[in-house]
C-alpha positions as CSV (number, residue, x, y, z in Angstrom):
1,M,-109.8,77.3,105.9
2,S,-107.1,77.4,108.6
3,L,-104.5,74.8,109.4
4,F,-104.2,76.0,113.0
5,Q,-106.5,76.5,115.9
6,A,-106.4,79.1,118.7
7,R,-105.7,77.1,121.8
8,E,-108.1,77.8,124.8
9,W,-106.2,78.6,128.0
10,W,-109.0,80.0,130.2
11,C,-112.8,80.4,129.6
12,T,-115.9,81.5,131.4
13,H,-119.4,82.8,130.8
14,S,-120.4,86.2,132.1
15,G,-123.9,85.6,133.2
16,N,-126.9,84.1,131.5
17,D,-129.3,85.7,129.0
18,E,-127.1,88.9,128.9
19,E,-126.0,90.8,125.8
20,F,-122.6,92.3,125.1
21,D,-121.1,94.3,122.2
22,T,-118.0,96.2,121.2
23,G,-116.7,98.3,124.1
24,C,-118.1,95.9,126.8
25,L,-114.7,94.4,127.5
26,C,-111.6,96.0,129.1
27,V,-108.3,94.5,130.3
28,A,-106.2,96.5,132.7
29,N,-104.6,96.6,136.1
30,I,-107.7,98.4,137.3
31,D,-106.9,98.1,141.1
32,N,-103.4,99.5,140.5
33,E,-101.7,96.4,142.0
34,P,-97.9,97.0,142.4
35,G,-97.2,93.7,140.5
36,G,-99.2,95.0,137.5
37,T,-101.5,92.0,137.2
38,N,-104.2,92.6,134.6
39,K,-107.8,92.1,135.3
40,I,-110.6,91.3,132.8
41,I,-113.6,93.7,133.1
42,T,-116.9,93.1,131.4
43,G,-120.1,95.1,131.4
44,S,-123.4,93.9,129.9
45,Y,-126.4,95.7,128.5
46,Q,-128.4,94.3,131.4
47,G,-126.2,96.4,133.7
48,V,-124.0,93.8,135.4
49,L,-120.3,94.6,136.0
50,R,-117.9,91.8,136.5
51,M,-114.2,91.6,137.1
52,Y,-112.0,88.5,136.7
53,C,-108.4,87.8,137.8
54,P,-107.2,84.6,136.2
55,K,-104.5,83.0,138.3
56,Q,-104.0,79.7,136.5
57,K,-105.1,77.7,133.5
58,E,-108.8,76.8,133.5
59,Y,-111.4,78.9,135.2
60,K,-112.1,78.6,138.9
61,I,-114.8,80.3,140.9
62,E,-112.3,82.5,142.9
63,D,-111.2,84.1,139.6
64,L,-114.4,86.2,139.7
65,I,-113.3,89.0,142.1
66,L,-116.2,91.4,141.7
67,E,-119.8,91.3,140.5
68,R,-122.3,94.2,140.8
69,N,-125.6,95.2,139.2
70,M,-125.1,98.9,138.1
71,E,-128.9,99.2,137.5
72,A,-128.3,100.7,134.0
73,P,-127.1,99.2,130.7
74,I,-123.3,99.4,130.3
75,L,-122.4,100.6,126.8
76,Q,-118.6,100.9,127.3
77,V,-115.9,100.1,129.8
78,E,-112.6,102.0,129.9
79,A,-109.6,102.4,132.3
80,A,-107.8,105.8,132.5
81,R,-106.5,108.4,134.9
82,L,-109.7,110.2,135.6
83,V,-109.5,111.5,139.2
84,Q,-107.9,114.8,139.9
85,G,-104.6,114.7,141.8
86,S,-104.2,111.0,141.3
87,Q,-102.0,109.0,138.8
88,E,-103.9,105.8,139.4
89,L,-106.2,104.1,136.9
90,C,-109.9,104.5,137.4
91,L,-112.9,102.7,135.9
92,A,-115.2,104.6,133.5
93,L,-118.6,103.2,132.8
94,L,-120.7,104.7,130.0
95,H,-124.5,104.3,130.4
96,P,-127.2,105.6,128.1
97,K,-127.9,108.6,130.2
98,K,-124.9,109.0,132.5
99,L,-121.1,108.6,132.7
100,S,-119.7,107.2,136.0
101,V,-116.2,107.0,137.2
102,Y,-115.1,104.5,140.0
103,M,-112.0,103.7,142.0
104,V,-111.4,100.0,142.4
105,S,-109.3,98.8,145.3
106,A,-108.4,95.5,147.0
107,V,-109.3,95.2,150.7
108,S,-106.9,92.9,152.4
109,S,-106.1,91.6,155.9
110,G,-103.3,89.4,157.1
111,G,-101.5,89.8,153.8
112,S,-104.2,88.3,151.6
113,V,-107.0,90.0,149.6
114,N,-110.4,89.5,151.1
115,Y,-112.5,91.3,148.5
116,Y,-112.5,94.2,146.0
117,S,-114.4,97.4,146.6
118,L,-116.0,99.8,144.0
119,L,-116.1,103.4,145.2
120,Q,-117.7,106.1,143.0
121,A,-115.6,109.1,142.4
122,Y,-118.1,111.2,140.4
123,E,-120.7,110.9,137.7
124,H,-122.1,113.1,134.9
125,Q,-125.8,113.1,133.8
126,L,-126.0,113.1,130.0
127,V,-128.6,115.2,128.2
128,R,-128.5,113.0,125.1
129,P,-128.4,109.2,124.9
130,A,-124.8,108.1,124.6
131,F,-123.3,105.8,121.9
132,N,-119.6,105.6,122.7
133,M,-116.7,107.4,124.3
134,C,-112.9,107.9,124.1
135,Y,-110.3,109.4,126.5
136,G,-107.0,111.1,126.2
137,Q,-104.9,114.1,127.2
138,F,-107.1,116.6,125.4
139,G,-105.5,120.0,124.8
140,G,-102.0,118.8,125.7
141,V,-102.7,118.3,129.4
142,R,-100.3,116.1,131.4
143,D,-100.6,113.3,133.9
144,R,-104.4,113.0,133.6
145,D,-107.1,112.1,131.0
146,Y,-110.3,113.7,129.8
147,I,-113.3,112.0,128.4
148,C,-115.3,112.7,125.2
149,V,-118.8,111.1,124.8
150,Q,-120.5,110.8,121.4
151,S,-124.3,110.8,121.5
152,L,-126.7,109.0,119.1
153,D,-127.3,112.3,117.3
154,G,-123.6,113.1,116.7
155,V,-123.0,115.6,119.5
156,L,-119.6,115.4,121.2
157,S,-119.6,116.2,124.9
158,F,-116.3,116.9,126.7
159,F,-115.6,116.2,130.4
160,E,-112.5,117.5,132.1
161,Q,-112.6,114.8,134.8
162,D,-115.3,115.9,137.3
163,S,-116.2,119.0,135.3
164,F,-118.3,119.4,132.2
165,A,-116.5,121.4,129.5
166,F,-118.6,121.9,126.4
167,S,-120.6,120.1,123.7
168,R,-120.3,120.5,119.9
169,A,-122.3,119.1,117.0
170,L,-120.0,118.1,114.1
171,S,-122.5,118.1,111.3
172,P,-126.0,119.4,110.8
173,N,-126.7,116.5,108.4
174,F,-125.8,113.8,110.9
175,L,-127.5,110.4,110.5
176,T,-125.8,107.6,112.5
177,P,-122.8,107.6,114.9
178,G,-119.7,105.5,114.2
179,P,-116.3,104.8,115.8
180,L,-114.6,107.6,117.7
181,C,-110.8,107.9,118.2
182,Y,-108.4,110.5,119.7
183,M,-104.9,111.2,118.1
184,A,-102.8,112.8,120.8
185,K,-99.9,113.9,118.6
186,F,-102.0,116.4,116.7
187,D,-104.8,116.8,119.3
188,L,-107.3,115.4,116.8
189,F,-110.7,113.6,117.1
190,L,-111.3,111.1,114.3
191,V,-114.8,110.1,113.3
192,C,-116.4,108.5,110.2
193,S,-119.4,110.4,108.8
194,N,-122.5,109.0,107.1
195,S,-120.9,110.0,103.8
196,M,-118.2,107.4,104.3
197,C,-115.5,110.0,105.0
198,V,-113.0,109.8,107.8
199,E,-112.9,113.3,109.3
200,A,-110.5,114.9,111.8
201,Y,-111.3,117.8,114.2
202,R,-108.9,119.6,116.4
203,Y,-109.7,120.0,120.0
204,Q,-108.8,123.7,120.1
205,V,-111.0,124.4,117.1
206,L,-114.0,122.6,118.8
207,A,-113.4,124.5,122.0
208,A,-113.2,127.9,120.3
209,A,-116.3,127.3,118.1
210,A,-119.6,128.7,118.9
211,D,-122.2,126.6,120.7
212,N,-124.1,124.9,117.9
213,V,-126.1,122.4,119.9
214,D,-129.9,122.8,119.8
215,Q,-129.5,125.8,117.5
216,A,-131.9,126.5,114.7
217,P,-130.4,126.2,111.1
218,G,-128.5,129.2,110.1
219,Q,-127.9,130.4,113.7
220,E,-125.0,128.1,114.7
221,G,-122.4,130.7,113.7
222,A,-124.0,133.8,115.1
223,S,-121.9,134.1,118.3
224,G,-118.6,132.5,117.3
225,K,-116.7,130.4,114.8
226,K,-118.2,127.4,113.0
227,V,-116.8,123.9,113.5
228,Q,-114.2,123.4,110.8
229,V,-112.9,120.0,109.8
230,D,-109.1,119.7,109.7
231,W,-109.1,117.2,106.9
232,A,-111.5,114.6,105.4
233,T,-110.8,111.4,103.4
234,N,-113.4,109.4,101.5
235,I,-112.8,105.7,102.0
236,G,-116.0,104.5,100.2
237,E,-117.1,102.3,103.2
238,H,-118.5,102.7,106.6
239,A,-115.7,102.4,109.2
240,Q,-116.0,99.8,111.9
241,H,-112.8,100.6,113.8
242,I,-110.4,103.5,113.9
243,E,-107.1,103.4,115.8
244,V,-103.9,105.4,115.8
245,A,-100.8,103.2,115.5
246,R,-97.4,102.7,113.9
247,F,-98.4,100.0,111.4
248,S,-96.2,100.6,108.3
249,R,-92.5,99.6,108.9
250,S,-91.4,102.5,106.7
251,L,-92.4,105.1,109.3
252,S,-89.8,107.2,111.0
253,A,-89.5,107.3,114.8
254,N,-91.7,110.4,115.1
255,Q,-94.4,109.4,112.6
256,Q,-97.8,107.8,113.2
257,E,-100.7,106.7,111.0
258,I,-104.4,106.0,111.3
259,L,-105.6,102.5,110.8
260,V,-109.2,102.3,109.6
261,V,-111.0,98.9,109.3
262,G,-114.0,99.2,106.9
263,E,-116.6,96.7,106.0
264,H,-114.4,94.8,103.6
265,T,-111.1,96.8,103.5
266,I,-108.2,97.8,105.7
267,F,-106.9,101.4,105.2
268,T,-103.8,103.1,106.6
269,I,-104.1,106.9,106.4
270,K,-101.2,109.4,106.7
271,E,-101.1,112.1,109.3
272,N,-102.3,114.7,106.8
273,G,-105.3,112.6,105.7
274,G,-103.9,110.9,102.5
275,I,-104.4,107.2,102.1
276,R,-101.1,105.3,102.3
277,L,-102.2,101.7,101.8
278,Q,-105.3,99.6,101.5
279,K,-106.1,95.9,101.4
280,R,-109.3,94.3,100.3
281,L,-110.8,91.5,102.3
282,A,-113.8,90.7,100.2
283,E,-114.1,87.1,101.3
284,Y,-114.2,87.9,105.1
285,K,-116.6,89.9,107.2
286,I,-114.8,91.5,110.2
287,S,-116.4,91.2,113.6
288,A,-113.7,92.8,115.8
289,A,-110.3,94.5,115.3
290,L,-107.3,95.5,117.4
291,C,-103.8,97.0,117.0
292,Y,-101.4,95.5,119.5
293,K,-97.8,96.7,120.1
294,L,-94.8,94.6,119.3
295,P,-91.6,94.5,121.4
296,P,-89.5,97.6,120.4
297,E,-86.6,96.9,118.0
298,S,-84.4,99.2,120.0
299,P,-84.7,101.2,123.2
300,E,-84.8,104.5,121.3
301,A,-87.4,103.6,118.7
302,P,-91.1,103.4,119.5
303,P,-92.7,100.0,118.9
304,F,-94.5,99.0,115.7
305,C,-97.9,97.4,115.7
306,N,-99.6,94.4,114.1
307,I,-103.4,94.2,113.6
308,L,-105.5,91.3,114.9
309,L,-108.8,90.7,113.1
310,S,-111.6,88.3,114.0
311,T,-114.1,87.3,111.2
312,H,-117.6,86.0,111.1
313,Q,-116.1,82.9,109.5
314,G,-114.5,82.1,112.8
315,H,-110.9,83.1,112.1
316,L,-108.3,85.1,114.0
317,M,-106.0,86.8,111.4
318,I,-102.8,88.7,112.2
319,F,-101.5,91.2,109.6
320,K,-98.0,92.6,109.5
321,E,-98.4,95.7,107.4
322,M,-100.7,94.3,104.7
323,Q,-99.3,90.7,104.7
324,L,-101.2,87.9,106.5
325,V,-98.6,86.3,108.8
326,W,-100.9,84.0,110.8
327,C,-104.4,82.6,110.7
328,A,-106.0,80.4,113.3
329,R,-109.6,79.1,113.7
330,L,-111.4,80.1,116.8
331,T,-114.0,77.5,117.7
332,G,-117.2,78.0,119.7
333,M,-117.4,81.8,119.6
334,L,-117.6,84.8,117.4
335,P,-115.8,87.7,119.1
336,V,-117.2,91.2,119.3
337,S,-114.2,92.5,121.3
338,V,-110.5,91.4,121.4
339,F,-107.5,92.3,123.5
340,V,-103.8,91.2,123.4
341,E,-102.4,91.5,126.9
342,T,-100.1,89.8,129.5
343,I,-102.1,87.3,131.6
344,C,-100.5,85.5,134.5
345,G,-97.1,86.7,133.4
346,I,-97.6,85.2,129.9
347,R,-97.2,87.8,127.1
348,G,-99.3,87.9,124.0
349,M,-102.4,86.2,125.3
350,V,-105.6,86.8,123.2
351,V,-108.7,87.8,125.3
352,C,-111.9,87.5,123.3
353,M,-115.6,88.0,124.2
354,D,-118.7,87.2,122.2
355,C,-122.1,88.8,122.2
356,F,-123.4,86.2,124.7
357,G,-120.8,86.9,127.3
358,K,-118.4,84.1,126.7
359,V,-114.9,85.3,127.7
360,Q,-111.9,83.2,126.5
361,I,-108.2,83.5,126.8
362,S,-106.3,81.8,124.0
363,Y,-102.8,81.6,122.5
364,M,-102.0,81.4,118.8
365,G,-99.3,78.8,118.9
366,T,-99.5,75.0,118.5
367,D,-99.3,72.3,121.1
368,P,-96.5,69.7,121.0
369,P,-97.5,66.1,120.3
370,T,-98.4,64.3,123.5
371,A,-97.6,60.8,122.2
372,S,-94.1,59.7,121.1
373,L,-93.5,57.5,118.0
374,V,-92.9,53.8,118.9
375,N,-92.1,50.7,116.8
376,T,-95.2,48.6,116.8
377,E,-93.4,45.6,115.2
378,M,-91.5,43.7,118.0
379,K,-89.7,41.2,115.7
380,E,-85.9,41.5,115.5
381,L,-84.4,43.1,112.4
382,N,-82.1,41.0,110.2
383,Y,-79.5,43.5,109.0
384,D,-77.8,41.0,106.7
385,E,-81.0,40.3,104.7
386,M,-81.6,44.1,104.6
387,E,-78.1,44.7,103.1
388,E,-78.6,41.9,100.5
389,E,-81.9,43.3,99.4
390,H,-80.4,46.8,99.2
391,Q,-77.6,45.6,97.0
392,E,-80.0,43.7,94.7
393,L,-82.1,46.8,94.3
394,L,-79.0,48.9,93.5
395,R,-78.0,46.3,90.8
396,I,-81.4,46.4,89.2
397,I,-81.3,50.3,89.1
398,R,-77.8,50.4,87.6
399,Q,-78.8,47.8,85.0
400,T,-81.9,49.6,84.0
401,H,-80.2,52.9,83.6
402,G,-77.3,51.4,81.7
403,E,-79.4,49.4,79.1
404,G,-82.3,51.7,78.9
405,A,-85.9,50.7,78.7
406,R,-86.4,47.8,76.1
407,E,-89.6,46.3,74.8
408,A,-90.1,42.6,75.4
409,E,-89.0,40.5,72.4
410,E,-92.1,38.4,72.4
411,I,-94.3,41.4,71.7
412,L,-92.1,43.3,69.3
413,T,-94.0,44.0,66.1
414,I,-92.8,45.7,62.8
415,E,-95.2,47.2,60.3
């Protein structure tokens, strides 16, 4: 049970009879507006892409700034620097059989925005059906991002912007895909195998390994090195979310750790693969998780992170390290994706989306009481009578304490 409720600030429904899941929500300044205004981007399994720009409390029809049918299911939406020679954010859409990158821009006249355009920069056809993707500065590149796509059969395909780089299969005994994360500090890719182990693979090792995709057993190492895992840690659960963050307050300025949200447990893993902390959440089933950055304690120190969890019981829980610092009930929806961003200049707004396409912006605080306390009795107060009653009560109290409690004489019995 929670004493508090998340307060709804803005809410809308993305279409009717459409399905959404983890990865179908993104919040970013996708049109690269100089003011840095964040937009809410959703993509459904029915292939409809929508963008919203909330400008005030409560939803209005003009908040929907773009809607387009992409004619293929949208599995994941991301914003990154994906066009060569440009530092601007681009929109990446992962479909089951292709990866598309678009430039989003606002078309204006007379100083006001008329509409938003979606221009395709490039696309890659995928040989295998996709499951999810991640992006980052693979190999230590600067000022641009590359994309890694994980297929349903566990093959990682790497794309250096508009060029295909290579594909690698991580394990010959692969069963089902899981979360995928990139750790830029050590150039590592983090996955969770079907044996419930969090595994780390270096980009350079994957790039130097032999082509092991579609190879017969025993032939994958014939023309080069085998894919070697950098480290592996058994967590005893299937991971639902993996993220690189600065979660523990004991970390030094140059340290990071890996946060893994399992089926019933939160793990923090050291940079070398050892488990630092873990917390059991047996009574809750987690539906979505997110690490969000806190304001830095000093200009020199990198910011720490808290973790926001949403549960199937309808709670939003915030953990500082392994301590629960806030819990609020979220009514009317069960989020599959959450973000904490600045909306309309208000920091720390929680953006949630459920599997039916309901998008809600909430805040975790409380509302002040709207009604003030008033005296319903209109009769005048007699302060003299109040003082006499007060003195009489004081006299009785002193007499009682001085004499002690005595039994009434008429019922005193001696045996």
